[in-house]
C-alpha positions as CSV (number, residue, x, y, z in Angstrom):
1,V,-16.5,-9.9,-6.0
2,D,-15.7,-12.0,-2.9
3,S,-12.8,-12.7,-0.5
4,P,-11.3,-15.8,-2.2
5,S,-11.0,-14.1,-5.6
6,T,-9.7,-11.0,-3.9
7,H,-7.0,-13.0,-2.2
8,L,-6.0,-14.5,-5.5
9,A,-5.8,-11.0,-7.1
10,E,-3.8,-9.7,-4.2
11,Q,-1.0,-12.1,-5.1
12,V,-0.9,-10.4,-8.5
13,V,-1.2,-6.8,-7.5
14,A,1.5,-7.1,-4.8
15,K,4.0,-8.0,-7.5
16,A,2.6,-5.9,-10.3
17,Q,2.2,-2.8,-8.1
18,L,-1.3,-2.3,-9.4
19,L,-4.2,-0.8,-7.4
20,L,-6.9,-3.2,-6.3
21,I,-10.0,-2.0,-4.4
22,S,-12.6,-4.6,-3.3
23,P,-16.1,-3.1,-3.0
24,I,-18.0,-5.8,-1.0
25,T,-15.6,-8.3,0.7
26,T,-15.9,-8.2,4.5
27,D,-13.0,-10.5,5.2
28,K,-10.5,-8.4,7.2
29,S,-7.6,-10.6,6.2
30,V,-7.7,-9.1,2.7
31,T,-5.9,-6.0,4.1
32,L,-4.1,-7.6,7.0
33,A,-1.0,-8.4,4.9
34,G,-0.2,-4.7,4.7
35,V,0.0,-4.7,0.9
36,S,0.0,-0.9,0.1
37,W,-1.9,-1.4,-3.2
38,M,-4.9,-3.1,-1.5
39,F,-8.1,-1.2,-0.5
40,A,-11.5,-2.4,0.7
41,S,-14.8,-0.5,1.0
42,A,-17.1,-2.7,3.1
43,P,-17.2,-2.9,6.9
44,T,-15.0,-5.9,8.1
45,D,-16.4,-9.0,9.8
46,D,-15.1,-8.0,13.2
47,V,-17.2,-4.8,13.0
48,I,-20.2,-6.7,11.8
49,A,-19.8,-9.3,14.5
50,R,-19.7,-6.7,17.2
51,V,-23.1,-5.2,16.1
52,L,-24.6,-8.6,15.6
53,V,-23.6,-10.2,18.9
54,T,-24.6,-7.0,20.8
55,D,-28.1,-7.3,19.4
56,V,-28.4,-11.1,20.0
57,L,-27.5,-10.7,23.7
58,A,-29.7,-7.6,24.2
59,T,-32.7,-9.3,22.6
60,L,-32.3,-12.5,24.6
61,E,-32.0,-10.7,27.9
62,G,-34.7,-12.0,30.3
63,R,-35.7,-14.8,27.8
64,P,-34.7,-18.4,27.3
65,N,-31.2,-17.7,26.1
66,K,-29.9,-20.8,24.5
67,V,-28.3,-19.8,21.2
68,V,-27.8,-22.2,18.2
69,L,-25.2,-21.1,15.7
70,L,-25.9,-22.6,12.2
71,N,-23.3,-21.8,9.6
72,A,-22.2,-22.7,6.1
73,T,-18.7,-23.8,5.5
74,D,-17.8,-21.6,2.5
75,H,-14.9,-19.2,2.9
76,E,-17.0,-16.0,3.4
77,S,-19.1,-17.7,6.1
78,R,-16.1,-19.2,7.9
79,M,-14.4,-15.8,8.1
80,T,-17.6,-14.2,9.5
81,V,-18.2,-17.0,12.0
82,R,-14.7,-16.8,13.3
83,E,-15.3,-13.1,14.2
84,V,-18.7,-13.9,15.6
85,V,-17.4,-16.6,17.9
86,K,-14.5,-14.4,19.0
87,E,-17.0,-11.6,19.8
88,F,-19.2,-14.0,21.9
89,S,-16.0,-15.1,23.7
90,R,-15.1,-11.5,24.4
91,R,-18.5,-11.1,26.1
92,Q,-17.7,-14.2,28.2
93,R,-20.4,-16.2,26.3
94,S,-20.5,-18.7,23.5
95,P,-23.2,-20.3,21.4
96,D,-24.7,-23.3,23.2
97,F,-24.8,-25.4,20.1
98,R,-23.1,-25.1,16.7
99,F,-24.0,-26.9,13.5
100,E,-22.4,-26.7,10.1
101,V,-23.8,-27.1,6.6
102,S,-22.0,-27.5,3.4
103,P,-22.6,-24.7,0.9
104,G,-25.4,-25.5,-1.5
105,A,-26.7,-28.4,0.6
106,L,-30.4,-29.1,0.1
107,A,-30.7,-31.8,2.7
108,I,-30.1,-30.5,6.2
109,T,-32.5,-32.8,8.1
110,N,-29.8,-33.9,10.6
111,Q,-29.0,-30.3,11.6
112,M,-32.7,-29.4,11.8
113,A,-33.4,-32.4,14.1
114,A,-30.6,-31.4,16.4
115,I,-31.9,-27.8,16.5
116,E,-35.4,-29.0,17.4
117,Q,-34.0,-31.1,20.2
118,A,-32.0,-28.1,21.5
119,Q,-35.1,-25.9,21.8
120,P,-33.0,-22.7,21.5
121,G,-34.1,-19.2,22.4
122,A,-32.6,-18.0,19.2
123,V,-31.0,-19.3,16.0
124,L,-28.1,-17.4,14.5
125,I,-27.5,-18.2,10.8
126,V,-24.2,-17.3,9.1
127,A,-24.2,-18.3,5.4
128,G,-24.4,-16.9,1.9
129,A,-27.7,-15.4,0.7
130,E,-29.0,-18.6,-0.9
131,D,-28.0,-20.9,1.8
132,A,-29.3,-18.6,4.5
133,A,-32.7,-18.4,2.8
134,R,-33.0,-22.2,2.8
135,M,-32.0,-22.4,6.4
136,V,-34.5,-19.7,7.5
137,V,-37.3,-21.5,5.7
138,A,-36.3,-24.8,7.4
139,V,-36.1,-23.2,10.8
140,R,-39.5,-21.5,10.4
141,K,-41.1,-24.9,9.6
142,L,-39.5,-26.5,12.6
143,I,-39.8,-24.0,15.5
144,P,-42.9,-21.9,16.2
145,N,-42.1,-18.2,16.3
146,P,-38.3,-18.5,16.4
147,I,-36.1,-15.5,16.9
148,I,-33.7,-15.7,13.9
149,F,-30.6,-13.6,13.6
150,G,-28.3,-13.6,10.5
151,S,-25.2,-12.1,9.0
152,H,-25.0,-9.2,6.6
153,S,-25.6,-11.6,3.6
154,M,-29.3,-11.5,4.4
155,G,-29.2,-8.0,3.0
156,R,-28.7,-9.4,-0.5
157,T,-31.5,-9.6,-3.0
158,P,-31.3,-13.4,-3.5
159,F,-32.0,-13.9,0.2
160,L,-35.3,-11.9,0.1
161,Q,-36.3,-13.6,-3.2
162,L,-35.7,-17.1,-2.0
163,A,-36.8,-16.8,1.7
164,G,-40.1,-14.9,0.8
165,R,-42.4,-14.6,3.8
166,A,-40.0,-16.6,6.0
167,A,-37.7,-13.5,5.9
168,E,-40.2,-11.5,8.0
169,A,-38.7,-10.4,11.4
170,V,-35.2,-11.8,10.8
171,R,-32.6,-9.5,12.3
172,F,-29.3,-8.8,10.7
173,P,-26.8,-6.0,10.2
174,L,-27.9,-3.9,7.2
175,L,-24.9,-2.4,5.3
176,F,-26.9,0.1,3.2
177,V,-29.7,2.3,4.6
178,P,-30.6,4.7,1.8
179,N,-30.8,8.4,2.7
180,M,-33.5,9.6,0.3
181,D,-32.7,13.2,1.2
182,D,-29.5,12.8,-0.8
183,S,-29.8,13.6,-4.5
184,T,-27.1,11.1,-5.6
185,T,-28.8,8.3,-3.7
186,R,-32.2,9.1,-5.2
187,R,-30.7,9.1,-8.7
188,F,-28.8,5.9,-8.2
189,I,-31.9,4.0,-6.8
190,Q,-34.2,5.3,-9.6
191,Q,-31.7,4.4,-12.4
192,F,-31.0,1.0,-10.8
193,K,-34.7,0.2,-10.6
194,T,-35.2,1.2,-14.2
195,D,-32.3,-1.0,-15.3
196,H,-32.9,-4.0,-13.1
197,L,-36.6,-3.8,-12.0
198,R,-35.7,-4.2,-8.4
199,D,-34.2,-2.1,-5.5
200,P,-30.4,-2.1,-5.1
201,D,-29.0,-4.1,-2.2
202,Y,-25.8,-3.2,-0.3
203,T,-23.5,-4.9,-2.8
204,A,-24.8,-2.7,-5.6
205,A,-24.6,0.5,-3.5
206,L,-21.0,-0.3,-2.3
207,T,-19.9,-1.2,-5.8
208,Y,-21.3,2.1,-7.1
209,D,-19.6,4.1,-4.3
210,T,-16.3,2.3,-4.9
211,T,-16.5,2.9,-8.6
212,R,-17.1,6.6,-8.0
213,L,-14.1,6.7,-5.6
214,L,-11.9,5.0,-8.2
215,V,-12.9,7.4,-10.9
216,E,-12.1,10.4,-8.7
217,A,-8.7,8.8,-7.9
218,L,-8.0,8.4,-11.6
219,R,-9.0,12.0,-12.3
220,R,-6.6,13.2,-9.6
221,G,-3.8,10.8,-10.2
222,G,-3.7,10.7,-14.0
223,L,-2.3,7.7,-15.9
224,N,0.2,6.9,-13.2
225,R,-0.4,3.9,-10.9
226,A,1.5,5.4,-7.9
227,H,-0.3,8.7,-8.2
228,I,-3.7,6.9,-8.4
229,R,-2.8,5.0,-5.2
230,D,-1.8,8.2,-3.4
231,A,-5.0,9.9,-4.5
232,M,-7.0,6.9,-3.1
233,L,-5.3,7.4,0.3
234,Q,-6.0,11.2,0.2
235,L,-9.7,10.6,-0.7
236,S,-10.3,8.3,2.3
237,P,-12.7,8.5,4.1
238,W,-14.9,8.7,1.0
239,N,-18.3,10.3,1.6
240,G,-20.6,8.1,-0.5
241,M,-24.1,6.7,-0.3
242,T,-23.0,4.0,2.1
């Protein structure tokens, strides 16, 4: 369900020679070790960072362009931030200020005071959904009409639920844009809303696609681990909802 647990599982599957496919982790180091039994479905952080930084720089062109990077220090956020900073550097630019917040922290007054003093043109938030929501609400209270960018975690349901109206106009990479002309997508969304009384976010859609991919690999490979792995390779790229 996330990069840290996937890394732990990777140590097992590498020795057990058992297929592992991670539906939502974006940490590219999950597959960097070259373990042939490891697969991942989501776009990696370097791809996400490229899209995000491009939009930040394009949006700020011709405006006050000081950028504050505000990030949580959990594993997922650190991996994303590493790629974001690397992408800024590749564009011969870097955030003007950077402040860190411990995951789950409720008191971030010191960071907010520093951001207010910096008077940035934009605030870029990289954190898990819940932390990102608290940060967005805090920034909205502090700075009038701020331009707020965020990482893909803002596409998760808890962010929208916790941020509420403060989420309006926040810009972030969206990993699932439903194609309502596709019958599979329509059925999935309808069934998900019936079961959960809310729209599916990208984690639900990626997990559904990944499960369908795994089922098809099982059908083709039979009850044989190596054949299932080979079938997974043959099926890639998988044409799913996402």
